[in-house]
C-alpha positions in Angstrom: 112.4 63.4 103.9 115.8 64.8 104.8 118.7 62.9 105.9 122.0 64.3 107.6 123.9 64.0 104.3 121.6 66.9 102.7 122.2 69.1 106.0 126.1 68.5 105.6 125.9 69.1 102.0 124.2 72.2 102.3 126.4 73.6 104.7 129.2 72.7 102.3 127.6 74.4 99.7 127.6 77.5 102.1 131.2 77.1 103.0 132.6 76.9 99.1 130.2 79.8 98.1 132.0 81.8 100.8 135.5 80.8 100.1 135.1 81.5 96.5 133.6 84.8 97.1 136.6 85.2 99.4 138.9 84.3 96.5 137.4 86.7 94.1 137.5 89.5 96.6 141.0 89.2 97.3 142.2 88.3 93.7 140.1 92.2 92.4 141.8 93.7 95.7 145.3 92.1 94.4 144.6 93.8 91.1 143.2 96.9 92.4 140.0 96.6 90.5 137.9 96.5 93.7 134.8 98.7 92.1 134.5 94.9 89.5 133.3 92.8 93.0 129.6 93.0 93.7 130.6 94.7 97.0 132.7 97.6 95.3 129.7 98.0 92.8 127.3 98.2 95.7 129.3 100.7 97.2 129.9 102.8 94.0 125.8 102.7 93.8 125.6 103.8 97.1 128.1 107.1 96.9 127.4 108.0 92.8 124.5 110.0 92.9 125.1 111.9 96.9 128.8 112.5 95.9 127.6 114.2 92.3 125.4 116.1 94.2 128.1 117.4 96.6 130.8 117.9 93.9 128.3 120.0 92.5 127.6 122.1 95.4 131.2 122.4 96.3 131.9 123.9 92.8 129.0 126.2 93.1 130.5 127.1 96.5 134.0 127.7 95.0 132.8 130.0 92.7 130.6 131.9 95.3 133.8 132.4 97.8 131.7 130.1 100.3 134.7 127.3 100.2 138.1 128.7 100.2 140.3 125.8 100.2 143.5 127.0 97.9 143.1 124.4 95.8 139.5 124.3 95.4 139.5 128.0 94.5 141.9 128.0 92.1 140.6 125.2 90.0 137.2 125.3 90.3 136.8 126.7 86.7 138.5 123.9 85.6 136.4 121.5 86.9 133.3 123.5 85.8 134.5 123.5 82.1 135.0 119.5 82.4 131.9 118.9 83.8 130.4 121.4 81.1 132.4 119.3 78.4 131.1 116.1 79.8 127.3 117.5 79.8 124.6 116.3 79.9 125.4 114.3 83.0 128.9 115.7 83.5 129.0 116.2 87.2 127.7 112.4 87.5 130.0 111.5 84.7 133.0 112.9 87.1 131.7 111.6 90.2 131.6 107.8 88.7 135.1 108.2 87.5 136.3 109.4 90.5 134.2 107.1 93.1 135.8 103.9 90.8 139.4 104.9 91.0 138.6 105.6 94.9 137.4 102.3 95.7 139.6 100.8 93.4 142.7 101.6 95.4 140.6 100.6 98.7 142.2 97.5 99.2 145.9 98.7 99.0 145.5 101.7 101.1 143.2 100.8 103.9 145.3 102.4 105.9 146.5 105.6 104.1 145.7 107.2 100.7 149.2 108.9 99.6 148.0 112.3 98.5 150.3 112.8 95.7 149.7 109.2 94.4 145.9 109.4 94.5 145.4 112.7 92.8 147.7 111.4 89.9 145.4 108.6 89.6 142.4 110.4 89.5 143.9 113.2 87.4 145.0 110.6 84.7 141.6 108.7 84.8 140.1 112.4 84.3 142.4 113.3 81.6 141.7 109.7 79.7 138.0 110.0 79.7 138.1 113.9 78.4 140.2 112.5 75.4 138.3 109.5 74.8 134.7 111.6 74.8 136.9 114.3 72.3 137.6 111.4 69.7 133.4 110.3 69.9 133.0 113.6 69.3 134.5 114.5 65.6 132.1 113.5 63.4 134.2 110.4 62.1 132.4 107.4 62.9 135.4 105.2 61.9 137.5 106.8 64.5 134.8 106.9 67.2 134.3 103.0 66.6 137.6 102.3 66.3 138.1 104.1 69.8 135.6 102.2 71.6 136.7 98.9 70.0 140.0 99.2 72.1 139.0 101.0 75.2 136.1 98.6 75.9 137.9 95.5 74.9 137.2 92.7 76.9 139.5 90.5 79.3 142.2 93.3 78.6 143.7 95.4 81.6 142.9 99.1 82.0 146.6 100.1 81.6 146.6 97.7 78.1 143.3 99.4 76.7 144.2 103.1 77.8 147.5 102.5 76.1 146.5 100.9 73.2 143.3 103.5 72.4 145.8 106.5 72.7 148.3 104.7 70.2 145.9 103.5 67.8 143.9 106.8 67.9 147.2 108.7 67.3 147.7 106.6 64.3 144.2 106.6 62.7 143.6 110.4 63.6 147.1 111.5 61.8 146.0 109.3 58.7 142.8 111.8 58.5 144.2 114.6 59.5 142.4 115.1 62.6 144.1 117.1 65.7 144.3 115.2 69.1 144.2 117.4 72.3 147.4 118.2 73.8 148.4 116.1 76.8 148.1 117.6 80.1 150.8 118.8 82.1 151.5 116.6 85.4 150.6 120.0 87.4 147.0 119.8 85.9 146.4 116.4 86.4 147.7 116.4 90.1 145.4 119.8 90.5 142.2 118.1 89.1 143.1 114.9 91.0 143.7 116.8 94.1 140.4 119.1 94.0 138.3 115.7 93.2 140.3 114.0 96.2 139.5 117.2 98.6 136.0 117.3 97.6 135.2 113.8 98.4 136.6 114.8 101.8 134.2 117.6 102.0 131.6 115.0 101.2 132.6 112.9 104.4 134.4 109.6 103.1 137.6 110.6 103.5 140.0 112.5 106.2 142.9 114.4 105.3 145.9 113.0 107.9 149.6 113.6 108.2 151.6 110.4 108.6 155.1 109.5 109.5 156.9 106.9 107.6 160.9 108.2 107.5 160.0 111.4 106.2 156.7 113.3 106.6 154.0 112.2 104.4 150.6 113.8 103.6 147.9 111.2 103.0 144.1 110.5 103.3 142.5 108.0 105.5 138.8 106.6 104.8 136.5 107.5 107.4 135.2 104.8 109.8 131.8 105.2 108.1 133.1 104.4 104.8 135.3 101.4 105.8 132.0 100.1 107.5 129.9 100.6 104.7 132.2 98.4 102.5 132.7 96.0 105.5 128.9 95.5 105.5 128.6 94.9 101.9 131.1 92.3 102.1 129.4 90.6 105.2 126.2 91.0 103.2 127.7 89.3 100.0 129.0 86.5 102.0 125.6 85.8 103.8 124.5 85.4 100.1 127.2 83.3 99.0 126.3 79.8 98.8 126.4 77.5 95.7 123.4 77.2 93.9 124.0 73.0 93.3 121.5 70.5 93.2 120.3 68.8 96.2 121.4 64.7 96.7 117.9 64.3 98.7 114.8 65.1 97.7 113.9 68.7 98.3 111.5 70.3 101.2 108.1 70.2 100.0 106.5 73.7 99.5 103.2 74.3 101.6 100.4 76.5 100.8 100.7 79.7 102.7 98.2 82.6 102.6 99.8 85.7 101.4 102.3 87.0 98.8 104.3 83.9 97.2 107.7 85.7 98.0 106.8 85.5 101.7 106.7 81.8 101.3 110.0 79.9 102.3 108.6 76.9 103.1 110.3 74.8 100.6 113.5 73.8 98.6 116.8 73.7 100.6 116.6 72.0 103.8 118.7 75.1 105.8 116.6 77.9 106.6 119.4 80.2 105.7 119.3 79.2 102.2 115.6 79.2 102.1 115.2 82.7 103.3 117.0 83.8 99.9 114.9 81.5 97.7 111.2 82.0 98.4 108.5 80.5 96.1 108.1 83.8 94.1 111.2 84.8 92.4 110.0 88.2 92.3 110.6 90.5 95.0 108.0 92.9 93.8 105.1 91.3 92.6 102.5 90.0 95.4 101.4 87.1 93.2 99.9 84.4 95.3 99.8 80.4 94.6 97.3 77.8 95.0 97.4 74.1 95.9 97.9 73.1 92.2 100.7 75.1 91.5 102.6 73.7 94.8 101.6 70.5 94.1 102.7 70.7 90.8 106.4 72.1 92.4 106.5 69.3 94.6 106.1 67.0 91.8 108.9 68.3 89.7 111.2 68.2 92.9 110.4 64.3 93.7 112.1 63.8 90.0 115.3 61.7 90.9 118.2 62.4 88.3 121.6 61.1 87.2 124.5 62.3 84.9 124.6 60.0 81.7 128.3 59.0 81.8 128.1 58.0 78.2 127.9 61.6 77.2 130.3 62.8 79.7 133.0 60.7 78.4 132.6 61.5 74.8 132.4 65.3 75.9 135.3 64.9 78.0 137.0 63.5 74.6 136.1 65.9 72.7 137.0 68.8 75.0 140.5 67.4 75.0 140.6 67.0 71.2 139.2 71.0 71.3 136.3 69.7 69.0 133.1 71.7 69.0 129.8 70.2 68.1 126.4 71.9 68.4 126.1 73.7 71.6 129.1 72.3 73.0 131.9 74.9 72.2 135.5 74.6 72.7 138.2 76.8 71.8 139.9 75.4 68.8 143.5 76.0 69.6 145.9 75.9 72.6 147.2 79.0 74.3 150.0 80.5 72.0 152.8 80.7 73.8 154.6 83.7 75.2 157.6 84.9 74.1 160.0 82.6 71.9 160.4 84.9 68.7 163.0 83.4 66.4 166.4 84.7 66.5 165.9 86.3 63.2 162.8 87.9 63.6 164.5 89.8 66.9 167.3 91.1 64.7 164.8 93.0 62.2 162.9 95.2 64.2 160.1 95.3 61.2 159.4 91.7 61.4 159.3 91.9 65.2 156.9 94.5 65.2 154.8 92.4 62.9 155.4 89.1 65.1 154.4 91.0 68.2 151.3 92.3 66.4 150.0 88.6 65.2 150.9 87.0 68.9 148.8 89.6 70.3 146.1 88.8 67.8 146.5 85.3 68.4 146.4 85.9 72.5 143.3 88.0 72.2 141.4 85.5 69.9 142.2 82.6 72.5 141.0 84.5 75.7 137.9 85.9 73.6 137.2 82.3 72.7 137.7 80.6 76.1 135.7 83.2 77.6 132.7 82.6 74.9 132.7 78.7 75.7 133.1 79.0 79.5 129.5 77.7 79.9 130.7 74.2 78.5 133.2 74.0 80.6 131.7 74.5 83.8 128.9 72.1 82.6 131.3 69.2 82.3 132.8 70.4 85.7 129.5 70.6 87.4 128.8 67.0 85.6 131.6 65.4 86.8 131.1 66.6 90.5 127.7 64.4 89.9 128.9 62.0 88.0 128.4 59.3 90.4 125.2 61.0 92.6 121.5 61.0 92.7 120.2 64.3 92.6 117.5 66.5 92.8 116.5 70.0 91.6 114.5 72.4 93.5 111.8 74.9 92.1 110.3 77.9 92.4 107.8 80.2 90.3 108.2 83.6 88.6 105.1 86.3 89.2 103.1 84.6 86.2 103.4 81.0 87.6 105.8 79.3 85.5 108.4 77.1 86.9 111.9 77.4 87.1 114.7 75.5 88.6 116.6 77.3 91.7 119.8 75.8 90.5 122.2 77.4 87.7 123.1 73.8 86.5 122.0 70.4 85.6 118.5 71.2 85.1 116.9 70.8 81.5 116.0 74.7 80.8 119.6 74.7 79.2 121.4 73.9 75.8 121.0 71.0 74.0 124.5 69.3 75.0 123.8 70.3 78.9 120.1 68.6 78.7 122.3 65.2 77.2 123.8 65.2 80.3 121.2 64.1 82.1 118.7 61.1 82.5 116.3 60.0 84.8 117.3 57.8 88.0 114.1 55.6 87.6 113.7 54.3 84.3 110.8 51.9 82.4 111.0 48.5 80.4 109.6 49.1 76.7 106.5 47.6 75.4 105.0 48.4 71.9 103.6 51.7 72.6 106.9 52.8 74.5 109.1 51.6 71.2 106.5 53.6 69.0 107.5 57.1 71.1 111.2 56.1 71.7 111.1 55.7 67.4 109.4 59.2 67.4 111.8 61.2 69.3 114.7 59.8 67.7 113.3 60.8 64.3 112.4 63.9 65.8 115.6 64.8 67.2 117.2 63.9 63.5 114.5 65.5 61.0 112.7 68.1 63.2 109.3 68.0 64.3 107.5 69.2 61.2 107.1 65.9 59.7 104.4 63.3 60.7 104.8 60.6 63.4 104.8 58.1 60.7 107.7 59.7 59.1 109.9 60.1 62.2 109.2 56.7 63.0 110.2 55.5 59.4 113.2 57.5 59.7 114.4 55.6 63.0 113.3 52.2 61.4 115.3 52.8 58.2 118.5 54.2 59.9 119.3 51.3 62.3 122.7 50.8 61.5 123.5 54.3 61.5 121.9 54.7 64.9 124.2 51.6 65.9 127.4 53.2 64.1 126.9 56.4 66.3 126.3 54.5 69.3 129.4 52.1 69.1 131.9 54.9 67.5 130.6 58.5 68.6 134.0 60.3 68.0 134.1 58.8 64.7 130.8 59.8 63.5 130.6 63.4 64.8 130.2 64.5 61.4 126.9 62.7 61.1 125.1 63.0 64.4 126.3 66.7 64.2 124.1 67.0 61.2 121.1 66.0 63.6 118.4 69.0 64.2 119.2 68.6 68.2 122.7 66.6 67.8 123.5 66.1 71.6 119.8 64.6 72.3 120.0 62.8 69.1 123.4 61.2 70.0 122.3 60.4 73.7 119.2 58.6 71.9 121.2 56.4 69.7 123.1 55.4 73.0 120.0 54.5 74.7 118.2 52.9 71.9 121.5 50.9 71.1 122.0 49.8 74.6 118.3 49.0 75.3 116.8 48.0 72.3 119.4 46.9 69.7 122.5 45.2 72.1 120.2 44.7 75.0 122.8 45.2 77.4 120.3 47.6 79.7 116.9 46.6 80.9 115.9 50.0 81.6 115.0 53.2 79.1 115.8 56.3 81.5 116.1 59.2 78.7 113.5 61.8 78.5 111.2 62.0 75.9 108.7 64.5 75.1 106.6 66.9 73.4 106.3 70.8 73.2 103.1 72.7 72.3 102.8 74.3 68.6 103.1 77.8 68.7 101.9 78.1 72.1 100.9 81.9 72.4 98.8 82.0 69.5 97.7 78.1 70.0 96.0 79.5 73.4 94.6 82.7 71.9 93.4 80.9 69.1 91.5 78.3 71.6 90.2 81.4 73.7 88.5 83.0 70.5 87.4 79.6 69.0 89.3 80.8 66.0 89.3 78.1 63.5 91.6 79.2 61.3 94.2 79.4 64.0 93.0 76.2 65.8 93.7 74.5 62.5 97.3 75.9 61.9 98.0 75.5 65.7 96.8 71.9 65.4 93.8 72.2 67.6 91.9 69.9 65.3 91.8 66.1 64.5 94.5 64.5 62.5 92.9 61.5 61.1 96.2 59.3 60.9 100.1 59.1 61.5 100.9 59.9 58.2 98.8 63.0 58.8 101.8 66.0 59.0 101.2 68.8 61.8 100.1 71.9 60.6 103.0 74.5 61.0 102.2 78.4 62.0 105.8 79.7 61.0 105.2 78.2 57.4 101.9 79.6 57.0 103.5 82.7 58.0 106.2 82.8 55.6 103.7 81.6 53.0 101.6 85.0 53.6 104.9 86.9 53.5 105.5 85.8 50.3 102.0 86.5 49.0 102.6 90.1 50.3 106.0 90.5 48.9 104.7 89.8 45.6 101.8 91.9 46.0 103.9 94.9 46.9 106.4 94.4 44.1 109.1 93.5 46.8 110.2 90.1 45.1 113.9 91.0 46.5 112.7 89.7 49.9 111.3 86.3 48.5 114.9 84.9 48.9 114.8 85.2 52.5 111.0 84.0 52.9 111.9 80.1 53.1 113.7 80.1 56.4 111.5 78.7 59.4 113.9 79.9 61.7 112.9 83.5 60.5 109.3 82.5 61.2 110.1 81.5 64.7 111.3 84.9 65.6 108.1 86.4 64.9 106.8 84.8 68.6 108.3 87.9 70.1 105.8 89.9 68.2 102.9 88.0 70.7 105.3 88.4 73.6 105.6 92.0 73.3 108.8 92.4 71.5 109.5 95.3 69.7 110.2 96.0 66.2 113.7 96.0 66.7 113.9 93.3 68.9 112.3 91.1 66.1 114.5 92.7 63.5 117.7 92.0 65.5 116.5 88.4 65.7 116.0 87.9 62.0 119.4 89.4 61.4 121.0 86.9 63.7 119.4 84.1 61.7 120.2 85.1 58.6 123.9 85.8 60.0 124.1 82.0 61.1 123.4 81.4 57.5 126.3 83.6 56.3 123.7 85.7 54.7 124.5 89.8 55.3 121.4 92.0 54.6 121.3 95.6 54.2 119.5 97.7 57.1 116.6 98.9 54.3 116.2 95.3 53.1 115.9 93.8 56.6 113.7 96.6 57.8 111.4 95.7 55.0 111.7 92.0 55.6 110.9 92.6 59.3 107.8 94.7 58.7 106.7 92.3 55.6 107.0 89.3 58.4 104.9 91.2 60.9 101.9 91.9 58.6 102.0 88.2 57.5 102.0 87.0 60.9 99.1 89.4 61.8 97.1 88.6 58.5 97.6 84.7 59.1 96.0 84.6 62.5 93.9 87.8 62.9 91.8 86.3 65.6 94.8 86.0 67.9 96.4 89.5 67.3 92.4 91.3 68.2 92.9 89.2 71.5 96.2 90.7 71.9 95.1 93.9 71.5 91.9 93.5 73.4 94.0 92.6 76.4 96.0 95.7 76.0 93.1 97.7 75.8 91.7 96.0 78.9 94.6 96.7 80.9 94.3 100.2 80.1 90.5 100.3 81.1 91.4 98.6 84.4 93.8 101.7 85.1 91.2 104.1 84.1 89.1 102.6 86.6 91.6 103.3 89.3 93.7 100.2 89.4 97.6 100.6 90.5 98.3 97.2 89.3 96.7 94.5 87.3 95.6 91.3 89.3 93.6 88.2 88.0 92.9 85.0 89.2 94.2 82.0 86.9 91.8 78.7 86.2 94.1 76.9 88.6 93.1 79.3 91.6 96.8 81.4 91.6 96.4 85.3 92.0 98.4 86.9 89.5 99.8 90.4 90.2 101.3 92.4 86.9 103.2 95.4 88.6 106.0 97.8 87.4 107.2 100.7 89.0 108.9 103.8 88.2 112.8 103.8 87.9 114.6 107.1 87.1 117.9 105.8 86.0 121.0 107.4 85.3 123.9 105.7 83.7 126.9 106.7 82.8 128.9 105.1 79.8 132.6 105.9 80.6 135.4 105.2 78.2 137.7 102.8 80.0 136.1 102.3 83.4 132.8 100.8 82.1 129.2 101.5 82.9 127.9 103.1 86.3 124.3 103.3 86.8 122.1 104.3 89.6 118.2 103.6 89.8 115.6 105.5 91.8 113.2 103.0 92.3 109.8 104.4 93.4 107.8 102.1 94.7 105.1 104.5 95.5 104.7 105.2 91.6 103.5 102.6 89.5 104.7 102.6 85.7 101.2 102.1 84.1 102.6 102.1 80.3 105.1 99.0 81.5 101.9 97.2 82.9 100.4 97.8 79.7 103.0 96.3 77.9 103.8 93.7 80.0 100.0 92.2 80.8 99.2 90.5 77.2 102.1 88.4 77.0 102.2 87.7 80.9 98.4 86.6 80.7 99.1 84.1 77.9 102.4 82.9 80.2 100.1 82.4 83.0 97.8 80.3 80.9 100.5 78.1 79.6 101.8 77.2 83.1 97.9 76.7 84.0 97.8 73.6 81.7 101.0 72.2 83.1 99.4 72.3 86.4 95.8 71.1 85.9 97.5 68.0 83.9 100.4 67.2 86.1 99.9 68.8 89.7 99.2 65.0 91.0 101.8 63.1 88.6 103.6 60.1 90.3 106.3 59.5 87.6 109.6 61.1 86.4 108.5 64.5 84.9 110.3 67.7 83.7 109.2 70.9 82.0 110.5 73.6 80.6 107.7 76.2 80.0 105.3 74.5 77.5 107.5 71.7 77.1 107.1 68.1 79.0 109.7 65.2 79.0 108.7 61.8 80.7 109.7 58.1 80.4 108.4 56.6 76.7 105.8 54.2 78.8 103.8 57.6 80.3 103.5 59.3 76.9 100.0 57.9 76.2 99.0 59.2 79.5 101.0 62.4 79.1 98.9 63.4 75.8 95.5 62.2 77.3 96.0 64.6 80.4 97.3 67.6 78.4 94.4 67.2 76.4 91.7 67.4 78.8 94.1 69.7 80.6 93.8 72.2 77.8 90.3 71.9 77.4 89.9 72.7 80.7 91.6 75.6 81.0 90.3 77.6 77.9 86.9 76.5 78.2 84.4 79.1 79.1 85.3 83.0 77.8 88.2 83.8 79.3 88.7 87.3 78.0 84.9 88.3 79.4 85.6 86.9 82.7 89.0 88.7 82.7 87.3 91.8 82.4 84.7 91.3 84.8 87.7 90.5 87.1 88.9 94.0 86.2 85.5 95.5 86.8 85.6 96.9 83.0 81.9 97.0 81.8 80.8 96.2 78.4 79.8 100.1 78.0 83.8 100.7 78.6 85.2 97.9 76.2 83.0 96.0 73.7 83.3 91.9 74.7 85.2 90.3 72.2 83.3 87.7 70.6 84.1 84.2 70.5 83.9 82.4 67.1 83.0 79.0 65.7 86.1 76.8 66.5 85.0 73.7 68.3 87.1 73.2 71.5 86.1 69.6 71.8 88.3 68.8 68.7 91.3 69.3 70.9 90.7 65.8 72.6 91.3 63.7 68.9 94.2 66.1 67.9 97.7 64.3 67.7 100.0 67.0 67.5 98.7 70.1 70.0 101.8 68.9 71.6 104.4 67.8 69.3 
């Protein structure tokens, strides 16, 4: 039910959102960076392509004598040469820079654009871009990389970046004996700028006028149409400006409606003006439709009440003040460097002063980069403080595959380990022997990871009671100990809760969520669908007789297979890398449609985390070996993926423009992708400008085929949760294929998950899907099921782990 408090609170969120947007617009206007605002970017996208086409027509007309304005006639050959130099998209390149400069000047010159001033600005921007592109084309990788680094340095002003790039390039080019371009004369800058200014006037967004302010001045004014377009964009932006904060009352229940989920705006927030922008289906392109179980599951998740864990908030606040980082809690380790303050002996020595300024600039840059990089931690702390004394709720919607996502940006569980530790259920439970079992297992898993048996996890908790007590009583003094845990902040929160409820007994109710996660979810589902005994074994879809039996580990199985392949192929140099489980986890991207380079980059990041640098050739060999090992270890699962890809192609051959199927829980899912013709211009100093021609009449069947197999699997893991929990009446949170509840409910969770998994994967889903796509057995031979026993899932301890 709703209360006036929630309605008023949502109105306050709208007011605060609009105030923030207005403040950001005013700040960018003051800095003359209006093109960096959302409304500025919209304006640029609306004019970028049409002005480029107009500029090309104007230049061609000047050559042919059709356009006879003096400066345009004189300068058309220069502009044509610049366009040619910046090809293959020279006209678009110059269009992007011109519009950026003009839009940036909008706020300070709404009444008038002084001709000379604006011509000089545009001319300077074009000259800087030509100089930058020239340096990129000198066949010197070091010089090119250096100029890119300085020109695109984050968090620096345009003026500083241009100056720093020119200075650095001049110095490096001199070292290498590379000639630089001669600076343009002021007359050339002004003529180029004036040409583009007049072209924008012919295009129809500027009008030339004379102004009298003391002396007679010449200038341009924006047309009413152009100003109206910017003001419309600002109004649209303000209408969409609302803080996506948690609700302080139970969200409005979703209702089942006929038709696409993107038209269902019945649930979530209470104010209709917010709900209009937050439909049940987050994707505006797909026409997926959702049934009763999906709606019931959304409402179940929304009914869970949350509180901030003040213990974690206080510890994190103290660590923030001390500038201590731990795990995913990141803070800048040093204070902002003071401005100025050079010692007198340094001021009197030009060489020492130069070195001092260089070091101080580096320190400021390091501080700025670290501060921006760790912004999420500061925002999470700020949000937690705002809700420190409130009960709050999270509203949910679905993606086109049927997976669940929070509508809020903060204080939800699909986040970092630190941010999750800030949350606890409002309603807890008392602990009995069964609940204690699950609490011990969760503590052990948070420290050790989930690769050990339940017995090992429980034994770890039993053996480390003193450590748990010490951490709970002195968390700041024991950071080094709890930071060593697999999930440090979750472990810390569990230590605090265990100490309060079990050791000290100062609290009666346990409120920290505990849970389980599907074992290698995609391979698990595909193995079950195929009834593949090998895949089912390695993803824990078989009986484990006792708590001392360790769970199977699909990633370890793959690494062992990769070691065998490396030895067989004489690639012993790879063996040193094939013992890291995190590397094996990167291979899940292969199941979810990831590219070779996506997997390769993920492996590279894991190695760098361990301070290991690998040559590209070795990294490529390592990636190929691991992918081969994954396919060899789970051949039936990859046969299913290949079959799904072939099935999508066959459906297209039969005339389907999109791929539509009905899930076991009654949702109608549509996989649809459309052709987008995109032109992207990477300017040297002014960032990236993109324009996409989104053609909703032209399906991109290749993208649909690539997306279909992983999306089908994702729709199934969502079905398992819907089948298990759509009528759940207790605190619950899910993250894709992970479930968190109170410890008293864990036995019930496992029981429901086993039943739901068997229910969803029973029958021959691949054959049924082919029938839905009307693909005959003659077109594509059905993939046979193997000898695995699906009923063994009912006896599995670790299929969710």
